[in-house]
N, C-alpha and C positions, 0 to 999 in steps of 0.2 A: 776215292771220294771226289766228286766234282769240285768241291770248294778247295781241296788241296791242289788239284791240277790248276785251277784258275789262279790261285795265289802264286804258285810256282811260275806260271807263264807270265803273270803280271810283273813279278820281280825280274825275270829274265828280260822282258821287253824294256823295263825301266833302266836296267843297267846297260844294255846294248844301246838304247837310244841316247843315253848320256854320253857315250863314247864315240858314236858313229853318226855322221851327218849325210851319208849318201842318200840320193833320192830313190824312188820306187823302181824306175826303169834303169837297167844297168848295161854296161858295155860288155857284150858277150865275147868279143874278140880279146878283150883284156882280162876278164875275170873267168871266162870259160872257153878257151880256144878250141877245145874238142868239139864245141858246137858245130863247127864246120863239117865234121865227119857225119853227124846226124843229118844236117841240112842237105849235103850232097847225095845222101842215100834215102831221101825222104820218100821217093816213089816205091822203092823196095820195102821200106818199113810200112808204107801204107798198104801194100799187098798183104803183108803179114798181119796187120790189124784187121783187114777184111776177112782173112781166114778165121781169126778168133771170133769175129762177129757172126760167123755161121752158127755158133753155139751161144747166141746172145742170152738166151734164158738161163744158161748155166753161169754166166758172169755175174757176180754179186753186185748189188747196189753199194754205193760208197759207204753208207753208214754201217753196213754189215762187215766191211773189210778194213775200216780205218782203225787198226789196232793201236797205233801210236799217235793219234791225232784227236782233236776235239771233234766229236761227231754232231755237234749241235746244229750245224748248217743244213743237214738233210735228214729225211726220214723215209718211211715206206712209200710216200706219195711222190718222192723226187726220183725221176728216171735218170739217174746218173750212175753209170756202172764203170768199174775199173778192173781191167785185166792186169794184174800185178805180176811183174817179172822179178823185181827186186824191191825190197823195202828196208831202208836204213842198213844196207849191207847184207841183209838176209836174202839170199837168192832162192826163188821158187823154180827149181830146175825143170820141172815138168812143163811149166808155162813158158820159160825162156827157151826151151828146146824147140818150141814151135815157131820161134822167131829168130832164125840164124843170123840175119843181118843185125838185129839189135844186139844179139849175144856177142857177135864179133866186135862191134864198136864198144860195148861195155867192157870187154876184155882189155881194150886199149884206153879206157877212160877211167882212171882210178878215182877221180873226184866225184863220180856219179854214185850217190848213195841209194837212190831209188829210181825205178823206171816202171811206168805203167801206161797202158792205153786208157785214156779217159773218153768215155762214150756218153754223150749227152743226148737224151731223147728229144723228140719233137716237142716244141712249145714248152720246154722245161727251163726253169729258172733255178740257178744256184744262188741263194741270197748272199749278201755281203758277209764276209768272214775274214779272219786274219790267221796267218800261220803263227806258231808259238814263239819263234825267236829269229834273230837276224843272222845266225851262224850258218844257215842253209838257204840257198837260193833256188828259185823255181825256173826251170827251163820249159818252154812251151812250143812244140813243133806241130804245126797244123798238117794233118794227114788227109782229112776229108771235110770239106767246108761247103755246106749248102749255100745257095745264093738266091737272092730275090730275082725277079724278072729282069731287072736292069743290070744284073751281074754283080750287085753289091753283096758282100758276104752277109749271110743271114744270122750269124752268131756273133755276139758282141762280148768281148772281154773288157771289163771295167776294172781299172787299177788306179787306186788313189783318186777316184772321181773323174778319171779320163777314160773315154771309150776308145777301143781298138777293134777295128774290123779287119782281121787278118785273112790272108788268102793261103791256099794250099802251098806248102813249102816254106812259108814264113816262120821265123823263129824269133822269140822274144825271151829275154832273161830279166827277171825282176825279183825284188825282195818281197816275199809273200807275207811278211809281217805287216805290210801295208794292207789296208782293206781292199778286197777285190771280190768281184762277182762275175757271173756268166749268165747270159740268157740266149736261148735258141729260139729265134723268131720263125723258124721254118717247120715244115712237116716231115723233115728228114733228120737223120742222125748226124751230129757233128763229132768227129773223132780227132783227138790230138795225142801226141806222145808227151807225157808229163815226166820231167826229170827233177829230182832233188839233187842239188849240186853243193858239195862242200865249199864254203866261202874261204877264199885265201886272202892274204894280205890284211889280216886283222891285228890289232894290238895283242901283245903276248897273252895278257890275262884273258882276253875274250877268246883267243884261239884255244887256250887250255879249257876254258869253261864250255866252249862249243863242242870240243872233242868229248868232254865228259858227258854232256847231254846226249850227243849222238850215240855214244857207247851205251848209255843207260837205256835208250830206246831200243837199240839193237838187242841188248840182253833181255829186255822185257818181252820182245817178240819171240826170241828163242825159248824163253821159259813158259810162254803161253801156249794155248791150243790154236792160236790164230793161224800159224803156218800150216799145220796139218789140216785144219778146216778148209782152207783155200785149196790146198793140194787135192783134197777129196772132191771139191767142186769141179776141178778141171780134169779129173780122170776121164770124164765122159767126152772130152774134147779131142780125142785122137792122140793123146800124149803118148810118149814112150812108156814101155811097160815096166820101168824101174819100180821096185816095190817100196823104196824109201827115197826121200830127198836127202841130199847132202847139205851140210851147213857151211 
């Protein structure tokens, strides 16, 4: 029920906000040192994203694949697609097998809970929205960025009312419980690697609560039809012929 979700999220935000005072944009070197491995391999990762986009019509729009998140920010009219490789610790092995560079780095990055290619269509707006709580951080690595004629990045990431025009290979780490939005001002696709990263160095009670929430989402994904539905979608993408996904 939406009202139960909204009440739970409101309570989580209230409790975390009382105990934490960090701003929206965070120091990746301090809070997510593994970001360097993703950044140094961004060109290889971009090639893997391009391969996935050859089957763009098979990649679901966000609102169809957001099993563990509030879907109110998008609908059928929003051309925002996500190629999910991992979601809250649940790995989609058929999808990840197509992206060996990402797979190799994820194997060495235990704090990464989720990884997906975020593909934003031409002239598309993702309206302002917020993540559910502050225990998980958002990593954002630009893989393909359309530009205006003057070379300015044509997709804008707005976080906490500040605009960021990032270039290919740029990485930003932020607390996505702050309001954020994205708009693509071009006639081309914008592609980024989105990561959900476990937040470290929290007070003990918040760390315990965060682990419980993450585990609850992980379990809900395993118990739902969400994973099998996405695996079926990607069978047409030249995946390996394994008959089942592992958990």
